[in-house]
C-alpha positions as protocol buffer text, in pm:
chain_id: "A"
residue {
  index: 1
  type: MET
  ca { x: -2640 y: 918 z: 1527 }
}
residue {
  index: 2
  type: ALA
  ca { x: -2290 y: 775 z: 1475 }
}
residue {
  index: 3
  type: ASN
  ca { x: -2065 y: 946 z: 1226 }
}
residue {
  index: 4
  type: LEU
  ca { x: -1984 y: 775 z: 895 }
}
residue {
  index: 5
  type: LEU
  ca { x: -1636 y: 670 z: 1006 }
}
residue {
  index: 6
  type: ASP
  ca { x: -1767 y: 483 z: 1309 }
}
residue {
  index: 7
  type: GLN
  ca { x: -2035 y: 317 z: 1097 }
}
residue {
  index: 8
  type: LEU
  ca { x: -1779 y: 220 z: 834 }
}
residue {
  index: 9
  type: LYS
  ca { x: -1563 y: 56 z: 1101 }
}
residue {
  index: 10
  type: GLU
  ca { x: -1857 y: -171 z: 1185 }
}
residue {
  index: 11
  type: MET
  ca { x: -1853 y: -333 z: 840 }
}
residue {
  index: 12
  type: THR
  ca { x: -1502 y: -272 z: 698 }
}
residue {
  index: 13
  type: VAL
  ca { x: -1155 y: -265 z: 852 }
}
residue {
  index: 14
  type: VAL
  ca { x: -1035 y: 96 z: 833 }
}
residue {
  index: 15
  type: VAL
  ca { x: -665 y: 148 z: 760 }
}
residue {
  index: 16
  type: ALA
  ca { x: -475 y: 477 z: 776 }
}
residue {
  index: 17
  type: ASP
  ca { x: -294 y: 560 z: 453 }
}
residue {
  index: 18
  type: THR
  ca { x: -17 y: 779 z: 592 }
}
residue {
  index: 19
  type: GLY
  ca { x: 324 y: 795 z: 750 }
}
residue {
  index: 20
  type: ASP
  ca { x: 207 y: 1074 z: 983 }
}
residue {
  index: 21
  type: LEU
  ca { x: 207 y: 926 z: 1334 }
}
residue {
  index: 22
  type: GLU
  ca { x: -16 y: 1200 z: 1477 }
}
residue {
  index: 23
  type: ALA
  ca { x: -285 y: 1129 z: 1219 }
}
residue {
  index: 24
  type: ILE
  ca { x: -273 y: 759 z: 1301 }
}
residue {
  index: 25
  type: LYS
  ca { x: -319 y: 834 z: 1672 }
}
residue {
  index: 26
  type: LYS
  ca { x: -614 y: 1061 z: 1596 }
}
residue {
  index: 27
  type: TYR
  ca { x: -821 y: 821 z: 1384 }
}
residue {
  index: 28
  type: THR
  ca { x: -741 y: 491 z: 1564 }
}
residue {
  index: 29
  type: PRO
  ca { x: -729 y: 260 z: 1260 }
}
residue {
  index: 30
  type: ARG
  ca { x: -662 y: -110 z: 1305 }
}
residue {
  index: 31
  type: ASP
  ca { x: -388 y: -117 z: 1039 }
}
residue {
  index: 32
  type: ALA
  ca { x: -171 y: 135 z: 856 }
}
residue {
  index: 33
  type: THR
  ca { x: -10 y: 147 z: 513 }
}
residue {
  index: 34
  type: THR
  ca { x: 285 y: 344 z: 387 }
}
residue {
  index: 35
  type: ASN
  ca { x: 443 y: 391 z: 46 }
}
residue {
  index: 36
  type: PRO
  ca { x: 759 y: 567 z: -77 }
}
residue {
  index: 37
  type: SER
  ca { x: 577 y: 895 z: -134 }
}
residue {
  index: 38
  type: LEU
  ca { x: 426 y: 892 z: 215 }
}
residue {
  index: 39
  type: ILE
  ca { x: 755 y: 801 z: 385 }
}
residue {
  index: 40
  type: THR
  ca { x: 936 y: 1073 z: 189 }
}
residue {
  index: 41
  type: ALA
  ca { x: 671 y: 1327 z: 291 }
}
residue {
  index: 42
  type: ALA
  ca { x: 685 y: 1222 z: 657 }
}
residue {
  index: 43
  type: ALA
  ca { x: 1066 y: 1229 z: 658 }
}
residue {
  index: 44
  type: GLN
  ca { x: 1051 y: 1598 z: 566 }
}
residue {
  index: 45
  type: MET
  ca { x: 820 y: 1690 z: 856 }
}
residue {
  index: 46
  type: PRO
  ca { x: 1005 y: 1861 z: 1144 }
}
residue {
  index: 47
  type: GLN
  ca { x: 828 y: 1648 z: 1406 }
}
residue {
  index: 48
  type: TYR
  ca { x: 982 y: 1331 z: 1258 }
}
residue {
  index: 49
  type: GLN
  ca { x: 1335 y: 1458 z: 1215 }
}
residue {
  index: 50
  type: ASP
  ca { x: 1448 y: 1250 z: 1513 }
}
residue {
  index: 51
  type: ILE
  ca { x: 1344 y: 929 z: 1335 }
}
residue {
  index: 52
  type: VAL
  ca { x: 1549 y: 1027 z: 1029 }
}
residue {
  index: 53
  type: ASP
  ca { x: 1848 y: 1136 z: 1238 }
}
residue {
  index: 54
  type: ASP
  ca { x: 1842 y: 825 z: 1457 }
}
residue {
  index: 55
  type: THR
  ca { x: 1826 y: 602 z: 1149 }
}
residue {
  index: 56
  type: LEU
  ca { x: 2124 y: 780 z: 993 }
}
residue {
  index: 57
  type: LYS
  ca { x: 2325 y: 765 z: 1314 }
}
residue {
  index: 58
  type: ALA
  ca { x: 2254 y: 394 z: 1355 }
}
residue {
  index: 59
  type: ALA
  ca { x: 2364 y: 332 z: 995 }
}
residue {
  index: 60
  type: ARG
  ca { x: 2687 y: 523 z: 1053 }
}
residue {
  index: 61
  type: GLU
  ca { x: 2755 y: 332 z: 1374 }
}
residue {
  index: 62
  type: SER
  ca { x: 2686 y: 1 z: 1202 }
}
residue {
  index: 63
  type: LEU
  ca { x: 2924 y: 72 z: 914 }
}
residue {
  index: 64
  type: GLY
  ca { x: 3195 y: 259 z: 1104 }
}
residue {
  index: 65
  type: GLU
  ca { x: 3343 y: 605 z: 1081 }
}
residue {
  index: 66
  type: ASP
  ca { x: 3546 y: 525 z: 770 }
}
residue {
  index: 67
  type: ALA
  ca { x: 3252 y: 408 z: 557 }
}
residue {
  index: 68
  type: PRO
  ca { x: 3170 y: 636 z: 262 }
}
residue {
  index: 69
  type: ALA
  ca { x: 2867 y: 860 z: 309 }
}
residue {
  index: 70
  type: SER
  ca { x: 2700 y: 690 z: 11 }
}
residue {
  index: 71
  type: GLU
  ca { x: 2705 y: 355 z: 194 }
}
residue {
  index: 72
  type: VAL
  ca { x: 2565 y: 510 z: 512 }
}
residue {
  index: 73
  type: VAL
  ca { x: 2282 y: 672 z: 316 }
}
residue {
  index: 74
  type: SER
  ca { x: 2207 y: 345 z: 137 }
}
residue {
  index: 75
  type: LEU
  ca { x: 2180 y: 154 z: 464 }
}
residue {
  index: 76
  type: ALA
  ca { x: 1971 y: 426 z: 629 }
}
residue {
  index: 77
  type: PHE
  ca { x: 1747 y: 433 z: 324 }
}
residue {
  index: 78
  type: ASP
  ca { x: 1686 y: 58 z: 360 }
}
residue {
  index: 79
  type: ARG
  ca { x: 1605 y: 100 z: 728 }
}
residue {
  index: 80
  type: LEU
  ca { x: 1395 y: 416 z: 729 }
}
residue {
  index: 81
  type: ALA
  ca { x: 1065 y: 260 z: 622 }
}
residue {
  index: 82
  type: VAL
  ca { x: 1109 y: 2 z: 899 }
}
residue {
  index: 83
  type: SER
  ca { x: 1190 y: 281 z: 1146 }
}
residue {
  index: 84
  type: PHE
  ca { x: 857 y: 446 z: 1065 }
}
residue {
  index: 85
  type: GLY
  ca { x: 686 y: 107 z: 1064 }
}
residue {
  index: 86
  type: LEU
  ca { x: 806 y: 34 z: 1416 }
}
residue {
  index: 87
  type: LYS
  ca { x: 673 y: 369 z: 1540 }
}
residue {
  index: 88
  type: ILE
  ca { x: 339 y: 299 z: 1373 }
}
residue {
  index: 89
  type: LEU
  ca { x: 316 y: -46 z: 1530 }
}
residue {
  index: 90
  type: ASP
  ca { x: 349 y: 116 z: 1873 }
}
residue {
  index: 91
  type: ILE
  ca { x: 21 y: 296 z: 1799 }
}
residue {
  index: 92
  type: ILE
  ca { x: -199 y: 49 z: 1610 }
}
residue {
  index: 93
  type: PRO
  ca { x: -320 y: -297 z: 1718 }
}
residue {
  index: 94
  type: GLY
  ca { x: -287 y: -454 z: 1374 }
}
residue {
  index: 95
  type: ARG
  ca { x: -52 y: -461 z: 1076 }
}
residue {
  index: 96
  type: VAL
  ca { x: 167 y: -214 z: 893 }
}
residue {
  index: 97
  type: SER
  ca { x: 249 y: -240 z: 522 }
}
residue {
  index: 98
  type: THR
  ca { x: 609 y: -164 z: 427 }
}
residue {
  index: 99
  type: GLU
  ca { x: 702 y: -137 z: 61 }
}
residue {
  index: 100
  type: VAL
  ca { x: 980 y: -304 z: -132 }
}
residue {
  index: 101
  type: ASP
  ca { x: 1189 y: -63 z: -344 }
}
residue {
  index: 102
  type: ALA
  ca { x: 971 y: 8 z: -648 }
}
residue {
  index: 103
  type: ARG
  ca { x: 1279 y: -6 z: -871 }
}
residue {
  index: 104
  type: LEU
  ca { x: 1281 y: -385 z: -813 }
}
residue {
  index: 105
  type: SER
  ca { x: 928 y: -431 z: -945 }
}
residue {
  index: 106
  type: TYR
  ca { x: 1032 y: -641 z: -1246 }
}
residue {
  index: 107
  type: ASP
  ca { x: 1299 y: -842 z: -1063 }
}
residue {
  index: 108
  type: THR
  ca { x: 1153 y: -1145 z: -885 }
}
residue {
  index: 109
  type: GLU
  ca { x: 1468 y: -1259 z: -706 }
}
residue {
  index: 110
  type: ALA
  ca { x: 1564 y: -910 z: -587 }
}
residue {
  index: 111
  type: THR
  ca { x: 1211 y: -855 z: -457 }
}
residue {
  index: 112
  type: ILE
  ca { x: 1222 y: -1183 z: -264 }
}
residue {
  index: 113
  type: ALA
  ca { x: 1556 y: -1086 z: -110 }
}
residue {
  index: 114
  type: LYS
  ca { x: 1429 y: -740 z: -12 }
}
residue {
  index: 115
  type: GLY
  ca { x: 1112 y: -885 z: 139 }
}
residue {
  index: 116
  type: ARG
  ca { x: 1315 y: -1124 z: 351 }
}
residue {
  index: 117
  type: ASP
  ca { x: 1543 y: -840 z: 459 }
}
residue {
  index: 118
  type: LEU
  ca { x: 1252 y: -619 z: 567 }
}
residue {
  index: 119
  type: ILE
  ca { x: 1102 y: -901 z: 774 }
}
residue {
  index: 120
  type: ALA
  ca { x: 1442 y: -973 z: 929 }
}
residue {
  index: 121
  type: GLN
  ca { x: 1469 y: -608 z: 1037 }
}
residue {
  index: 122
  type: TYR
  ca { x: 1127 y: -618 z: 1201 }
}
residue {
  index: 123
  type: GLU
  ca { x: 1195 y: -949 z: 1372 }
}
residue {
  index: 124
  type: ALA
  ca { x: 1531 y: -821 z: 1499 }
}
residue {
  index: 125
  type: ALA
  ca { x: 1331 y: -540 z: 1663 }
}
residue {
  index: 126
  type: GLY
  ca { x: 1105 y: -795 z: 1830 }
}
residue {
  index: 127
  type: VAL
  ca { x: 804 y: -766 z: 1598 }
}
residue {
  index: 128
  type: ASP
  ca { x: 614 y: -1077 z: 1493 }
}
residue {
  index: 129
  type: ARG
  ca { x: 606 y: -1119 z: 1114 }
}
residue {
  index: 130
  type: ASN
  ca { x: 228 y: -1159 z: 1128 }
}
residue {
  index: 131
  type: ARG
  ca { x: 205 y: -785 z: 1199 }
}
residue {
  index: 132
  type: ILE
  ca { x: 386 y: -695 z: 875 }
}
residue {
  index: 133
  type: LEU
  ca { x: 266 y: -687 z: 517 }
}
residue {
  index: 134
  type: ILE
  ca { x: 541 y: -663 z: 256 }
}
residue {
  index: 135
  type: LYS
  ca { x: 412 y: -429 z: -12 }
}
residue {
  index: 136
  type: ILE
  ca { x: 501 y: -523 z: -371 }
}
residue {
  index: 137
  type: ALA
  ca { x: 390 y: -385 z: -708 }
}
residue {
  index: 138
  type: SER
  ca { x: 144 y: -610 z: -894 }
}
residue {
  index: 139
  type: THR
  ca { x: 367 y: -693 z: -1189 }
}
residue {
  index: 140
  type: TRP
  ca { x: 380 y: -1059 z: -1290 }
}
residue {
  index: 141
  type: GLU
  ca { x: 733 y: -1072 z: -1147 }
}
residue {
  index: 142
  type: GLY
  ca { x: 619 y: -908 z: -823 }
}
residue {
  index: 143
  type: ILE
  ca { x: 331 y: -1153 z: -783 }
}
residue {
  index: 144
  type: GLN
  ca { x: 567 y: -1449 z: -830 }
}
residue {
  index: 145
  type: ALA
  ca { x: 801 y: -1304 z: -567 }
}
residue {
  index: 146
  type: ALA
  ca { x: 510 y: -1259 z: -327 }
}
residue {
  index: 147
  type: ALA
  ca { x: 405 y: -1622 z: -385 }
}
residue {
  index: 148
  type: VAL
  ca { x: 748 y: -1738 z: -267 }
}
residue {
  index: 149
  type: LEU
  ca { x: 739 y: -1508 z: 36 }
}
residue {
  index: 150
  type: GLU
  ca { x: 391 y: -1624 z: 133 }
}
residue {
  index: 151
  type: LYS
  ca { x: 510 y: -1985 z: 141 }
}
residue {
  index: 152
  type: GLU
  ca { x: 775 y: -1873 z: 391 }
}
residue {
  index: 153
  type: GLY
  ca { x: 512 y: -1718 z: 617 }
}
residue {
  index: 154
  type: ILE
  ca { x: 586 y: -1364 z: 500 }
}
residue {
  index: 155
  type: HIS
  ca { x: 254 y: -1195 z: 428 }
}
residue {
  index: 156
  type: CYS
  ca { x: 226 y: -960 z: 130 }
}
residue {
  index: 157
  type: ASN
  ca { x: 20 y: -664 z: 14 }
}
residue {
  index: 158
  type: LEU
  ca { x: 16 y: -636 z: -367 }
}
residue {
  index: 159
  type: THR
  ca { x: -15 y: -272 z: -462 }
}
residue {
  index: 160
  type: LEU
  ca { x: -56 y: -68 z: -783 }
}
residue {
  index: 161
  type: LEU
  ca { x: -335 y: -305 z: -881 }
}
residue {
  index: 162
  type: PHE
  ca { x: -561 y: -180 z: -1159 }
}
residue {
  index: 163
  type: GLY
  ca { x: -696 y: -484 z: -1346 }
}
residue {
  index: 164
  type: LEU
  ca { x: -888 y: -804 z: -1275 }
}
residue {
  index: 165
  type: HIS
  ca { x: -601 y: -1007 z: -1425 }
}
residue {
  index: 166
  type: GLN
  ca { x: -367 y: -877 z: -1155 }
}
residue {
  index: 167
  type: ALA
  ca { x: -621 y: -956 z: -885 }
}
residue {
  index: 168
  type: ILE
  ca { x: -681 y: -1312 z: -1009 }
}
residue {
  index: 169
  type: ALA
  ca { x: -309 y: -1383 z: -1033 }
}
residue {
  index: 170
  type: CYS
  ca { x: -268 y: -1264 z: -673 }
}
residue {
  index: 171
  type: ALA
  ca { x: -553 y: -1480 z: -546 }
}
residue {
  index: 172
  type: GLU
  ca { x: -433 y: -1791 z: -730 }
}
residue {
  index: 173
  type: ASN
  ca { x: -87 y: -1742 z: -578 }
}
residue {
  index: 174
  type: GLY
  ca { x: -218 y: -1722 z: -223 }
}
residue {
  index: 175
  type: ILE
  ca { x: -139 y: -1356 z: -159 }
}
residue {
  index: 176
  type: THR
  ca { x: -266 y: -1223 z: 175 }
}
residue {
  index: 177
  type: LEU
  ca { x: -400 y: -887 z: 56 }
}
residue {
  index: 178
  type: ILE
  ca { x: -433 y: -667 z: -252 }
}
residue {
  index: 179
  type: SER
  ca { x: -465 y: -288 z: -282 }
}
residue {
  index: 180
  type: PRO
  ca { x: -663 y: -187 z: -593 }
}
residue {
  index: 181
  type: PHE
  ca { x: -623 y: 186 z: -659 }
}
residue {
  index: 182
  type: VAL
  ca { x: -966 y: 344 z: -688 }
}
residue {
  index: 183
  type: GLY
  ca { x: -873 y: 708 z: -737 }
}
residue {
  index: 184
  type: ARG
  ca { x: -598 y: 649 z: -988 }
}
residue {
  index: 185
  type: ILE
  ca { x: -840 y: 451 z: -1203 }
}
residue {
  index: 186
  type: LEU
  ca { x: -1083 y: 743 z: -1188 }
}
residue {
  index: 187
  type: ASP
  ca { x: -804 y: 985 z: -1281 }
}
residue {
  index: 188
  type: TRP
  ca { x: -724 y: 781 z: -1592 }
}
residue {
  index: 189
  type: TYR
  ca { x: -1085 y: 761 z: -1711 }
}
residue {
  index: 190
  type: LYS
  ca { x: -1144 y: 1131 z: -1657 }
}
residue {
  index: 191
  type: ALA
  ca { x: -836 y: 1216 z: -1863 }
}
residue {
  index: 192
  type: ASP
  ca { x: -918 y: 958 z: -2131 }
}
residue {
  index: 193
  type: THR
  ca { x: -1284 y: 1051 z: -2175 }
}
residue {
  index: 194
  type: GLY
  ca { x: -1265 y: 1422 z: -2104 }
}
residue {
  index: 195
  type: ARG
  ca { x: -1535 y: 1391 z: -1838 }
}
residue {
  index: 196
  type: ASP
  ca { x: -1503 y: 1622 z: -1538 }
}
residue {
  index: 197
  type: SER
  ca { x: -1664 y: 1385 z: -1291 }
}
residue {
  index: 198
  type: TYR
  ca { x: -1846 y: 1058 z: -1232 }
}
residue {
  index: 199
  type: GLU
  ca { x: -2125 y: 983 z: -988 }
}
residue {
  index: 200
  type: SER
  ca { x: -1993 y: 759 z: -710 }
}
residue {
  index: 201
  type: HIS
  ca { x: -2201 y: 460 z: -815 }
}
residue {
  index: 202
  type: GLU
  ca { x: -2058 y: 472 z: -1169 }
}
residue {
  index: 203
  type: ASP
  ca { x: -1703 y: 566 z: -1070 }
}
residue {
  index: 204
  type: PRO
  ca { x: -1471 y: 337 z: -1274 }
}
residue {
  index: 205
  type: GLY
  ca { x: -1247 y: 278 z: -973 }
}
residue {
  index: 206
  type: VAL
  ca { x: -1542 y: 178 z: -756 }
}
residue {
  index: 207
  type: LEU
  ca { x: -1670 y: -56 z: -1027 }
}
residue {
  index: 208
  type: SER
  ca { x: -1326 y: -213 z: -1064 }
}
residue {
  index: 209
  type: VAL
  ca { x: -1289 y: -288 z: -693 }
}
residue {
  index: 210
  type: THR
  ca { x: -1647 y: -414 z: -674 }
}
residue {
  index: 211
  type: ALA
  ca { x: -1574 y: -657 z: -960 }
}
residue {
  index: 212
  type: VAL
  ca { x: -1261 y: -787 z: -785 }
}
residue {
  index: 213
  type: TYR
  ca { x: -1440 y: -827 z: -451 }
}
residue {
  index: 214
  type: GLU
  ca { x: -1730 y: -1012 z: -612 }
}
residue {
  index: 215
  type: TYR
  ca { x: -1493 y: -1242 z: -801 }
}
residue {
  index: 216
  type: TYR
  ca { x: -1303 y: -1331 z: -484 }
}
residue {
  index: 217
  type: LYS
  ca { x: -1614 y: -1398 z: -277 }
}
residue {
  index: 218
  type: LYS
  ca { x: -1790 y: -1588 z: -557 }
}
residue {
  index: 219
  type: PHE
  ca { x: -1503 y: -1834 z: -591 }
}
residue {
  index: 220
  type: GLY
  ca { x: -1399 y: -1851 z: -228 }
}
residue {
  index: 221
  type: TYR
  ca { x: -1056 y: -1689 z: -245 }
}
residue {
  index: 222
  type: LYS
  ca { x: -905 y: -1594 z: 91 }
}
residue {
  index: 223
  type: THR
  ca { x: -706 y: -1296 z: -41 }
}
residue {
  index: 224
  type: GLU
  ca { x: -834 y: -977 z: 122 }
}
residue {
  index: 225
  type: VAL
  ca { x: -939 y: -675 z: -86 }
}
residue {
  index: 226
  type: MET
  ca { x: -830 y: -335 z: 45 }
}
residue {
  index: 227
  type: GLY
  ca { x: -952 y: -42 z: -162 }
}
residue {
  index: 228
  type: ALA
  ca { x: -692 y: 237 z: -179 }
}
residue {
  index: 229
  type: SER
  ca { x: -616 y: 575 z: -335 }
}
residue {
  index: 230
  type: PHE
  ca { x: -941 y: 767 z: -292 }
}
residue {
  index: 231
  type: ARG
  ca { x: -1030 y: 1103 z: -443 }
}
residue {
  index: 232
  type: ASN
  ca { x: -1355 y: 1169 z: -258 }
}
residue {
  index: 233
  type: MET
  ca { x: -1575 y: 1038 z: 21 }
}
residue {
  index: 234
  type: GLY
  ca { x: -1832 y: 898 z: -219 }
}
residue {
  index: 235
  type: GLU
  ca { x: -1583 y: 641 z: -349 }
}
residue {
  index: 236
  type: ILE
  ca { x: -1540 y: 517 z: 7 }
}
residue {
  index: 237
  type: THR
  ca { x: -1908 y: 496 z: 98 }
}
residue {
  index: 238
  type: GLU
  ca { x: -1983 y: 309 z: -226 }
}
residue {
  index: 239
  type: LEU
  ca { x: -1738 y: 38 z: -115 }
}
residue {
  index: 240
  type: ALA
  ca { x: -1876 y: 3 z: 239 }
}
residue {
  index: 241
  type: GLY
  ca { x: -1853 y: -365 z: 330 }
}
residue {
  index: 242
  type: VAL
  ca { x: -1535 y: -444 z: 137 }
}
residue {
  index: 243
  type: ASP
  ca { x: -1272 y: -625 z: 348 }
}
residue {
  index: 244
  type: LEU
  ca { x: -1054 y: -319 z: 414 }
}
residue {
  index: 245
  type: LEU
  ca { x: -1018 y: 42 z: 303 }
}
residue {
  index: 246
  type: THR
  ca { x: -696 y: 243 z: 341 }
}
residue {
  index: 247
  type: ILE
  ca { x: -786 y: 610 z: 371 }
}
residue {
  index: 248
  type: SER
  ca { x: -590 y: 935 z: 387 }
}
residue {
  index: 249
  type: PRO
  ca { x: -615 y: 1155 z: 699 }
}
residue {
  index: 250
  type: LYS
  ca { x: -807 y: 1421 z: 503 }
}
residue {
  index: 251
  type: LEU
  ca { x: -1083 y: 1178 z: 406 }
}
residue {
  index: 252
  type: LEU
  ca { x: -1082 y: 1014 z: 749 }
}
residue {
  index: 253
  type: GLU
  ca { x: -1159 y: 1357 z: 891 }
}
residue {
  index: 254
  type: GLU
  ca { x: -1444 y: 1410 z: 643 }
}
residue {
  index: 255
  type: LEU
  ca { x: -1595 y: 1075 z: 737 }
}
residue {
  index: 256
  type: GLN
  ca { x: -1559 y: 1150 z: 1107 }
}
residue {
  index: 257
  type: ASN
  ca { x: -1730 y: 1487 z: 1065 }
}
residue {
  index: 258
  type: SER
  ca { x: -2018 y: 1350 z: 854 }
}
residue {
  index: 259
  type: GLU
  ca { x: -2342 y: 1210 z: 991 }
}
residue {
  index: 260
  type: GLY
  ca { x: -2610 y: 1003 z: 822 }
}
residue {
  index: 261
  type: THR
  ca { x: -2690 y: 638 z: 762 }
}
residue {
  index: 262
  type: LEU
  ca { x: -2418 y: 438 z: 588 }
}
residue {
  index: 263
  type: GLU
  ca { x: -2558 y: 161 z: 370 }
}
residue {
  index: 264
  type: ARG
  ca { x: -2356 y: -157 z: 326 }
}
residue {
  index: 265
  type: LYS
  ca { x: -2290 y: -198 z: -47 }
}
residue {
  index: 266
  type: LEU
  ca { x: -2073 y: -512 z: -60 }
}
residue {
  index: 267
  type: SER
  ca { x: -2108 y: -847 z: 116 }
}
residue {
  index: 268
  type: PRO
  ca { x: -2011 y: -1212 z: 54 }
}
residue {
  index: 269
  type: GLU
  ca { x: -2380 y: -1304 z: 37 }
}
residue {
  index: 270
  type: ILE
  ca { x: -2452 y: -1057 z: -243 }
}
residue {
  index: 271
  type: SER
  ca { x: -2136 y: -1159 z: -430 }
}
residue {
  index: 272
  type: ALA
  ca { x: -2223 y: -1530 z: -414 }
}
residue {
  index: 273
  type: LYS
  ca { x: -2519 y: -1456 z: -641 }
}
residue {
  index: 274
  type: SER
  ca { x: -2305 y: -1283 z: -903 }
}
residue {
  index: 275
  type: ASP
  ca { x: -2302 y: -1424 z: -1256 }
}
residue {
  index: 276
  type: ILE
  ca { x: -1925 y: -1443 z: -1309 }
}
residue {
  index: 277
  type: GLU
  ca { x: -1713 y: -1685 z: -1511 }
}
residue {
  index: 278
  type: LYS
  ca { x: -1393 y: -1815 z: -1358 }
}
residue {
  index: 279
  type: ILE
  ca { x: -1067 y: -1734 z: -1537 }
}
residue {
  index: 280
  type: SER
  ca { x: -763 y: -1958 z: -1503 }
}
residue {
  index: 281
  type: MET
  ca { x: -455 y: -1736 z: -1483 }
}
residue {
  index: 282
  type: ASP
  ca { x: -109 y: -1812 z: -1622 }
}
residue {
  index: 283
  type: LYS
  ca { x: 157 y: -1579 z: -1757 }
}
residue {
  index: 284
  type: ASP
  ca { x: 27 y: -1588 z: -2115 }
}
residue {
  index: 285
  type: THR
  ca { x: -326 y: -1503 z: -2000 }
}
residue {
  index: 286
  type: PHE
  ca { x: -193 y: -1234 z: -1767 }
}
residue {
  index: 287
  type: ASP
  ca { x: 15 y: -1075 z: -2043 }
}
residue {
  index: 288
  type: LYS
  ca { x: -275 y: -1088 z: -2289 }
}
residue {
  index: 289
  type: MET
  ca { x: -522 y: -928 z: -2047 }
}
residue {
  index: 290
  type: HIS
  ca { x: -264 y: -668 z: -1946 }
}
residue {
  index: 291
  type: ALA
  ca { x: -197 y: -579 z: -2310 }
}
residue {
  index: 292
  type: GLU
  ca { x: -571 y: -536 z: -2367 }
}
residue {
  index: 293
  type: ASN
  ca { x: -615 y: -308 z: -2063 }
}
residue {
  index: 294
  type: ARG
  ca { x: -460 y: 25 z: -2159 }
}
residue {
  index: 295
  type: MET
  ca { x: -553 y: 183 z: -1827 }
}
residue {
  index: 296
  type: ALA
  ca { x: -382 y: -90 z: -1621 }
}
residue {
  index: 297
  type: GLN
  ca { x: -72 y: -74 z: -1841 }
}
residue {
  index: 298
  type: GLU
  ca { x: -35 y: 300 z: -1811 }
}
residue {
  index: 299
  type: LYS
  ca { x: -120 y: 333 z: -1442 }
}
residue {
  index: 300
  type: LEU
  ca { x: 107 y: 46 z: -1335 }
}
residue {
  index: 301
  type: THR
  ca { x: 403 y: 197 z: -1520 }
}
residue {
  index: 302
  type: GLU
  ca { x: 321 y: 546 z: -1395 }
}
residue {
  index: 303
  type: GLY
  ca { x: 285 y: 423 z: -1036 }
}
residue {
  index: 304
  type: ILE
  ca { x: 617 y: 240 z: -1035 }
}
residue {
  index: 305
  type: ASP
  ca { x: 790 y: 541 z: -1190 }
}
residue {
  index: 306
  type: GLY
  ca { x: 631 y: 774 z: -934 }
}
residue {
  index: 307
  type: PHE
  ca { x: 738 y: 564 z: -637 }
}
residue {
  index: 308
  type: ALA
  ca { x: 1087 y: 529 z: -782 }
}
residue {
  index: 309
  type: LYS
  ca { x: 1112 y: 908 z: -813 }
}
residue {
  index: 310
  type: ALA
  ca { x: 999 y: 948 z: -450 }
}
residue {
  index: 311
  type: LEU
  ca { x: 1273 y: 708 z: -344 }
}
residue {
  index: 312
  type: GLU
  ca { x: 1534 y: 912 z: -531 }
}
residue {
  index: 313
  type: THR
  ca { x: 1409 y: 1223 z: -351 }
}
residue {
  index: 314
  type: LEU
  ca { x: 1436 y: 1039 z: -20 }
}
residue {
  index: 315
  type: GLU
  ca { x: 1794 y: 933 z: -96 }
}
residue {
  index: 316
  type: GLU
  ca { x: 1886 y: 1295 z: -169 }
}
residue {
  index: 317
  type: LEU
  ca { x: 1716 y: 1408 z: 153 }
}
residue {
  index: 318
  type: LEU
  ca { x: 1910 y: 1151 z: 356 }
}
residue {
  index: 319
  type: ALA
  ca { x: 2240 y: 1248 z: 193 }
}
residue {
  index: 320
  type: ASP
  ca { x: 2181 y: 1614 z: 275 }
}
residue {
  index: 321
  type: ARG
  ca { x: 2079 y: 1536 z: 632 }
}
residue {
  index: 322
  type: LEU
  ca { x: 2382 y: 1311 z: 690 }
}
residue {
  index: 323
  type: ALA
  ca { x: 2612 y: 1585 z: 563 }
}
residue {
  index: 324
  type: SER
  ca { x: 2448 y: 1831 z: 799 }
}
residue {
  index: 325
  type: LEU
  ca { x: 2475 y: 1597 z: 1099 }
}
residue {
  index: 326
  type: GLU
  ca { x: 2837 y: 1518 z: 1034 }
}
residue {
  index: 327
  type: SER
  ca { x: 2938 y: 1877 z: 971 }
}
residue {
  index: 328
  type: VAL
  ca { x: 2799 y: 1969 z: 1314 }
}
residue {
  index: 329
  type: LYS
  ca { x: 2984 y: 1676 z: 1471 }
}
residue {
  index: 330
  type: ALA
  ca { x: 3310 y: 1779 z: 1303 }
}
C-alpha cells in the first residue's frame, strides 16, 4: 500500500514549506515556498553559510569597497531570498514563492516596485518569470499591488490569508494563488475558546479553507488554493483534493511514514453542488467584513509583525556576517 504522501500527490500538488534545500531534495515536491522566518532560519544553518557569504560578497563587489556596510547589508538582504530561490529552482520542477518585505504590506506602490525588482533579479539569472510566485500579504493594499503585477505577467501568491473576504478579493483581482493559513486559524480559536483541541473534521482552519475552495470552484474562479501553516497531519488529510498544500518537512516525513487509504475530501464536482451566495467585493465590503472578523484582523496583523521581526533578525545576522568576513579579509 502506498504511503499517505504518495497518495496525496495523486490528488493535490504537494509543496515544500521550507528554505532547507536538503529537505526539498528528500521529499521531491513540485513547488516550494519560503517566507522571512524560513529564510532567516536557513541562513543560520552552517550548511548554507556559503549562500549567505556569496550574497554578501556579490553585494560588496556591486557597490564597491568604499560603500558603507549598511548599504552592502541592505543590498544583500534584498538578494538573499532570490539566492535561496535560485538554489531551490535547481532542485524542483515547478515554482518557488519569494516574499516581498512584510514591512511594505500596506504600501501598494512600494510592493509593486519590490515585486518587479524580485522578478528582474530572477530573470537576470536566467529564470523564466512563470517559475516565480511573488508572495504578498493579503491586505487590501497588497491585493491591489498583486493585481497590477498580474497584469504585467508577474504571478503572485497572496499569503497571511485568514478570511473569505480576502480570498474573494484575490479571486476578483485575478491573483494566481492564495495561501490560507490553516494552523494559525486553529491557534486563534484554541486561544479564544479555551479548547485544547479540535477534531480534524471540525478544525476551524480546515473549515475556512474548505469554504474558500468551494466558493472558488462554485463560481469558476481560476485562482488556486494552497492550504498552508499546518499543526498536524489530520489538517492535511482533511484537505486532500485541494489544489495545493504547502507542508513543512516534519509533516512531510509523517505523511511519508504513514500507510492507509487516503480519502479525497475536496473536488470541483462536490463544490459545484454547494449552496453558496456570491459576494461582490469592493474596498468598503472588504473593510466591513474584515472589521467583523476578529480572528482575521488579529492574525493578519500578528503575521505581518512576525515576518517583519524575522527580517530585522536577518538584517542583524547579515551585518554580523559581513563584519566577520571583512575583518578576516583585512
